[in-house]
N, C-alpha and C positions, 0 to 999 in steps of 0.2 A: 337450090333451084334458082333459075334465072330471075332477075328482078321483074321481068315482064311476063313471067309464067302465069297462065290463066288459071282460074279457079278449077276448071275441069282437069287440067294437067296436074295440079297440086293434089286434088282429090284422087286422081288415078294412082299417083305415087303412094299416097297414104293408104289407099286400099290394099295395094300390093304389099306394103310393109306390114300391115296388120294380119295378113294372111300367110306370110312366109314363115315356115316352121323354124328356121334358123335365126329369126330375129326375135329377141326376147322382149324388147320394149323400145318405143320411139316416142320422142318429144318434139312437137312442131313449135318452131320459132318464127314469129312473124317479122315484118320489116322493122317495126318499132323496137322490138326487142333486140334484133341484131344491130340496129343503129345505136342503141344505148350501150350494147356491149362493145361496139367499135370505140365509143367515146372513152371507155375504160382502157382499151388495149392499145390505141394509137396515140401518137404524139399530137399535140394541138395543130401543128402545121399539116400533118397528114389527115387529120379528122376534118379540118376546115373545108376540104374539097368535096366532102361527102354530103348527101342529102338522103332523107328517108326513102325517097322514091328510087334511089340508086341502089339501095341495099337489097340483097337477096333474101328470100325466106329460106328456111332450112329445117331439116330433120335431123335431130340428134339420136342416133340409135345405139342400142347395146345388143350385140349378137349373143346367141346362146353360148358359143365357144369362140375364143379369140380367133381361131383360124378361119371362122366363118366370115371375118370382115372382108377378105378378098372375094368371096362369093357374092357379097352384097354389092361390092364395087362393080364386079363384072356384070351383075344383073341390071344395074341402073345407069351405067355409063352410056351416054348417047341417047337416052329416052327423051321424049318430047317434054320440054320444060326443065329438064335437068341440066344445070350448068356443069357440075362436077361432083363426083362421088370419091371421097377421100377417107383414109384411115391412117393412123400411125403404124404402118406395117412393120417398120424396122423396130419400133419400140415393143410391138406385140411379139416379134420373134425373139427379142432379147428377154422379154418377160417369160415367154414359154421355156426358154433355155434355164432361166433362173428357177422357175417353178419345177422343172424336171430335176435339177440338182438338189433342190430343197426336199423333194419327195424322196429321192434316194437317201439323203441324209437322215430324214425322219424315219424312213424304213430301218436304216442302220441303228439309230437310237432306240427304236422300239424293240428290235431284236436283242439289243444289249440289255434293255430293261427287262424283257421277258426272261432272258437267261439269268439275270441277277435275282429276279423274284423267285425263280425256280431253285437256284442255289440256296437262297436265304431260307425258304421253306424246308428244303432238304436238310440244311444244317439243324433247323429248329426241331424237326421230327427226329433227327439223329440224336440230339441231346435228350429229347423226351424218352426215346428208347433206352438210352444209357441210363437215365435216372430210374427207369422202371425195369431194369433187367431182372432183378429178383422176382418181381411179380410175374414176369413173362416166363421165367424158369418154372415158377410154381404152376402156372396155367399149363405149361407143357406137360409137367409131371402128373397132373390130374386129367390129362387127355384132351386138352383144347386143341382144336384144329388150327392149321396155319391161317385160314381166313378169319377165324374167330379172334385171333390175335391181331391180324393186320387191319381189320375194319375200324377199331377205334383210332388207330394212328391215321389212317387215311381220312377218317371223318374230321379229325383235328386239323389236318392240312386243308380240307375242303372248307372248313368254317374260316380259317385264317385268310385263305385266298378270297372267299366270298365277302368277307368283311372289308378287306382292302379294296375290292373292286366296287363295292357299294359306296365307299368314300370317294373313289375316283368318279363314279357316276354322278354323285351329288355335286362334285366340283364342276363336272361338264355341264350339268344343268344350271348351276349358278353362273357359269360363264355365258351360257346361252341367254339367260335372263338379262345379264348386264349388257352383252353386245347388242341384242334386239332392242333394249331400251335406249342405247346410245346411238344406234344407226337411224338415219333419216331416209325413208324410202323416196322422198322427193329429190334426194341427191345421190343417185346411184353410182356416181363416180367416186365417192369417198370410200376409202379403204374399209372403214368400220362398217359401212352399209354392205359392201361386198362380202363381208364375213358373217352376215346374218344367215341363220339357219332355220329351216322349218321344223315344226314340232316332231314330224315323223323322222326327220334326220337325227334329231337328238335322241329320240326313243330308240332308233336302230343303233346308234352309237353306244348308248348305255347298255343295250341288250348285249352287244358284242363284248363290252368290257366286263360285264358280270359273267357271261359265259367263259371268257378267257381266264378270269380270276378263279372261278371254280375249278376249271380244267388244270390250271397251273398248280393250284393248291393240292388237288387230288394227285396229279402226276408227279409233283415233287415228293410228296409223302410216300407214294408207291416206289419211286426210285430209292428213297432212303431205306425203306423196309427191305427191299429187295437186296440192296448192297450191304446193309449194316445189321440186319436182324436175321440170326440163324434159326429160321423157322421153316 
């Protein structure tokens, strides 16, 4: 804001910021705060020419999405009382590229881990089938159906996958508690604060983990039975 911006002009900007759907939060800094901040950032010779009355007030805002920063700039540029609307656009573009690359990397790691878990359960069930081959032969001789023989092995895979998924869900919940305890909502620019999750986000993540664990366990054992059990 301009150093001489009127109260009505500041209030009008604040009202707009509070109602815009693409602005997550804003903090208002008065002249005294910006003057104290300039004292920390500037050299003594540069700071000596400043006075509190010359300092602008400012709104420090966090958009819902990084790309919304340009929308905010376009919205307030040239408005009454507004001196300048700025954002680190180049850093935002760099950050978006890095985030995209990390997302692809994590998707690849997740796919490898899912495949590894499936193969691990497949081999475990295969060994279980081999160790009980005589019992399976006896069950076939007395008239047991294919599904009667398959179900116990698939249940074993389901339990193994479910148990592993529950451990992962507990780890996610423990990380959620630790990050939320370490993050400070009054400092939204800190990385640890930006990593905070809501309770529903954690519940949704744990639900997906448990479902995938059960599905991988059942699917891996079903593949093992289909390939290695002649029933």
